[in-house]
N, C-alpha and C positions, 0 to 999 in steps of 0.2 A: 691234201698236198699243200705245201707252203705257197702263199701268194707272192712271196718276195724271194728273189734269187739269193743264194748264199754268196757273199762277197768277202767277208772278213771273219777271220778265225783267231781266237786266242788259244794258244797251245802251251799249256802248263806241263813242261817236260819232266819236272821234278819238284818236290817240296823241300829238298835238301838245300842247304845254304852254308857258306863258310862264315857267316856272321849270325848273330842272335839279336836282331834289331828289336828295340823296345816296343815298337808299334806293329810288328809283323802280323798281318791279317791271317796268316796260316796258323798262328798259335804254336803249340808244343811241337817241336821237330824231332823228338826222340825216336819216332818211327817214320823214317823217310819213305815217301811213296815216289815211284818213278815209272814212267812209261818206258817200255823196252824199245830198242831201236827198231825191231820188227813191227811193233804196234804203231810206232811213229811213221815209219815208211808206208805202212798200209793206209794209215789215215791221211797222210799227205797226198798219196796217189789218188785216193777216193775224192778228197776235197778238190783236187785239181780237175777231176772229171766232173764234179758238180758245179764247177765254174767259179769257185773262190779264187780271189786274186791276191789277197794279202794275208800273211800269217804273222801273228805276234807271238814271238817266242818269249816265254816268261817262266817264272818259278814261284817260290824259292829263288835261288840263284841259278839260272839256266846253265851258266858256264861250268857248274860242278858236275853236270851230267857227263858220264864218261864218253858218250858218243856225241858230244856237242857239235864238233866240226862236221861229222858225218850228217848230222841232222840238218845243219845249215847248208851243206852241199846238196842234200836231197831236195830241200825246199827251193834252192836256186835252180836246180835242174828241172824241176817241175814248173818253172816259170813264175814262182811267187815273188811278190815284193815282200821284203822282211822288215819287221820292227823287232828290235831287241831291247828288252828291259833288263837292266843289270845294275849291280852296285859298283861295277867298274874295277873291283880290286884284282880281277884275274886278267885284265887287258894290259899286256905289255906291248912293246914295239912290234914284235912278230905277229901278235894277234890282231893288232890294229891294221897291219899290212894285209893279212888274210881277209879281213873284213872289207877292205877297200876294193877287193876283187869280187865282192858279192853284191846282189842287187838290193841293198839295204836302203829303205826309206829314211830311217833314222835309228840311232842307238840312243836310248834314254838312260842316263846315269843319275843315280841318286846322290845328292849333296845336301846334307842337312845341318851344316854349320860352316863358318868361315875359318874356324880354328879347331884343332883336334879335341880341345877340352869340351867342345859342344858336340861335334859330329861323331867322334869315336865313342863317346859315352852313350850316345843315343843308339849307335849301331853295335855297341858291345864288341868292338874290334879295334884293338890297339894298332895304330898305324894305318887304319883304313882310309882316312881322309887323304893322306899323302899318296896312297896308292890310287885312289880315285882321281885325284888331280893329275897324277902322271898319265892315267888313262885318257883324260881329256886332251892333254897335250899330244899324246900319240895319235888319237883319233883325228884331231884337227890337222896334224902334220900330214896325215894320209887323206885328208879331205873326205872323211866319212861324216855324213850328215849327223849332227849331234844335238840332243836336247838334254836339258837338266830338269830334274824334279826334286822339289823341296817339300817335305811334310811339315806343315806349321805345328809347332808343339810348344810346350811351356818353356823349354830351355832355349829355343832359338827365336822366339817371337819378337824379342827385343833387338835382334841383330840381323833381321832379314835384309835391311838395307846394306849391311856390311857384306853379306853374301853377294848381293846384286853388284855392288861396286867392285868387289874382287873379280867376279865373273866378267864384268865389262872391261876391267883393266887387263886381265891376263888371259882370258878365253873368249875374246870378242867374236870369235868365228862361229859360236854356237847359234843354232836356229831359234831356240825358244827356252825360256825359263818358266816352268810351271810351278805355281804354289798350290799345293793340294792340302785339303782338310783331312784331319784324322777322322776315322769313323769307328764306332764302338763294335768292332769285331776282333777276334783273335786275341793277341796280347793286349791290345789297346782296351778292349772291354774289360779285361782283368785288372788293369791299373789306370783306369780312365782318369781318376782324380790326380794322378802323378804326371800325366802326360798332357791333358787338355790345357791349352793356353787360356789365360784370363781373357774374357771377351773384350774388356776395355783396352787391353794391350793389343789385341788383334786389330781393333779399329784404329788405334794410334799408329801401329806399324803400317797398315795399309795406306793411311794418310801420308806418312813419310815416303813410302814407295811411290805413290801417285804424284807427289811433288817432285821427286827425283826424276821420274819418267818424263814429266812435263817440262822440267827445267833444262833437259839436255837431250841429245840424240843417243838414246840407248841403242847399242848395235844389235839387239836381238829383241824378239817379242817377249813381253812379260804377261802371262795370263794366270788366272786364278779366280775362282768364284767369289771369295772374300774380297779380293781386289776390285772386281767389277762392281760388287754391291756398294763399295765405298766410292770408287771412281766414277761409276756411271750407273747409279741405281735404277733410273728409269728404264734404261735398255735392259738391265737384268730382269726387271719386273715384266717388261714387254715379252722377253723371250720365255720366261716362266709360264706366262699365260698362253703362250702359243704351243706349248708342249702337247703332244698328242697322246702321251701315255704317262703313267705315274712317274716314271724316271726320265722320260724323254730319250731313252736309249734307242740307237738306230736299229733298224730291221736289217735282215740279211746277215746276222751275226750268230756265231756259236762259240762256246767256251768249253774246251776239252781239259779235264782235270787230270792230274798225275795219277789218280787211281782209276782212270778209265771212264769215269762218269762224264756225261755231256750235259751242259746247261745252256740256257739262253743268256746267262750272265753269271759272272763269278761269284756275285754277292748272294744269289738266291740259293737256298738250301735244296729246293726241289730240282730233280734231274729229269732229263728226257729219257735216259736209259744209259747203257754202257756201250763204248765203242765196239764191243764184241757183237753187238746186235746189228751193226752196220750203220754208218753215219747217214747214208742216203735214206734208209728206212726211218731213222729217228727224225730227220729233217722233214720228210714227207708224211709223217704220221699225223700232223696237225697239232701236236703238242707245242711245237715251236711257235705257233700262231696264237696261243692262248694269252690273252691279256691278264696281267696281275692287277688285282683291285688296289686302288689307292688305300692305304691303311686308314682305318676309321679315325685314329688320333689326328691324322693329317687333315681329313675332311672337316673335323671340328676345330682345327687350329686357325686362329686369326691371321697368322703369318703366312700360311698356305693360301688362305682366301685373298689376302692382299697381294699375293704374287711375289713376296720377298723370299719365302722358303721355296725349295725345289731347285734352287740354283746353287746355293752354298751347301746346305745340308740336304742331300738328295732325298727326295720323297721315294723311298724304295721299300718294298715289302720285306727286303732281307736285312735292313738296317733299322734299329730302333732309334727313336728320338732321344735326346739327352739335354739336360738342363743347360749346359754351356752353350749349346747351339741356339736354344731359344733366347738366352740372354743376349747373345750377339744380334740376333734378329730384332729383338726389342730396341737395341741401341740404334740399329739401322732405321727402324720405323720412327723412332724418336728424332733422329737427325733429319728425317724427311718430313717431320711434323705430320705424320700419318696417324689418323685415329685408329689405334690398334685395340681399343677396348671393346 
């Protein structure tokens, strides 16, 4: 039986999406997988009985699921706090109003550029940036808690400050802006050289953002592992060294995939089983408690031993290391005058 109570669940209701983002970790979407409404209702009911309190609705694009609103209603009626991760293109004024009546912790919308030439190209969806900006306005008007996520990539690394300034000027009511790193899975792994930003450019961009944040009162939190490694490296190193497991991921968490498989983390290939076997049985089987060994290449890596890695490029059995990541960490070590030899 698990020693930790289940609290938080990632619920991937579909792998389908109305966009074809260059970095999608799902990869090829020609064969969409989707949990049925019956499967989802059964899972939500059992999760409630098991004591879970938060459900993170994700995909794909979760709003493409034909029963999306029924799923949101079911989670609400079972007492869950809801996190919705979306590209925002399907949120109009009516949808935002419906969301304002639900127990939503926050809606996370992806914004990967300040102009269509960057965002729409990355998301492979003409007009998607304008639709996402409209979603931000509708959600803020309805006072729905809102966060923005930006994936740092080769096309936007030089204009991250422009995104931040635009958000501060026009959408200052957001709670948080997260700058996330690309990881080599799905489409990103297939075209890693075309997507990964130059490490020197990442350092320069993070320095610009840090100066901007410190020079004025930014109306929302700005977070990101690359940013913290540049802005407050000693704190990043301290936190890395305090992690109790290879990835530092929280206990009391399950991830349910659109094909019905159940994992302790979306990134891991191994599964605990299928929802058809019963979520409580899977949770109490002991498999959820098994620790995943730190990859051998990490144990041998100087940046992992220094505590620099593990915060930006996650030390995860499900994600391989890559050269751009190591080069960024070398630059951080060099700036700190740390002996990394």
